[in-house]
Residue, then its C-alpha position, 0 to 999 in steps of 0.5 A: x715963502x708959498x700962501x696957500x688959500x684954500x676954500x673947503x666945505x664948513x663940515x670938513x672945517x674942524x678936522x682941517x684945523x686940528x690937522x693943521x695944527x698938529x704939524x704946526x701950520x698956522x692959518x687964518x680961517x675965514x668964512x665966505x659963501x659959494x656962488x654955486x651950491x650958496x651955500x658957508x665955506x671957510x677960506x684957510x689962508x696957509x703961511x709955509x717955506x717952499x719945502x712945508x708946500x707939499x706937506x700942508x696938500x696932503x694935510x688939505x686932501x686928506x681932511x677934506x673928502x668929496x660928498x655927493x648933494x641934492x640940490x635944487x636947481x635955479x627957475x630958469x630966467x623968464x617965462x612963467x614961474x609958478x610952472x617951472x617944478x626944480x626937479x633936485x639934481x644930485x652933485x659932487x660937492x666937497x674937497x677943496x679948492x686950492x690955490x699956492x701963491x708965491x710971496x715976494x714979503x713977508x712982514x709982521x709988526 
């Protein structure tokens, strides 16, 4: 048995939830916040048998798209922040960050 932890952008959350449900993969969704962009994410916890991992990863890959977003950089540490004029930069966001963990035991009470 495996535990898949997938961190996705909120924009992809509903589409991924529907796709996982259509394939009979049960999930738990958690609202989380990313450290880089400080924006909302959704973290999915998916418990599945070893032979379902590749299918689950394919569903995640298919439903979580990458996109470009303009982000204003954080002001530098120290110095006079009044003279700092941030110039937005383009960064690639989206997709999914996925961890697959082995599960030794599973209990449902």
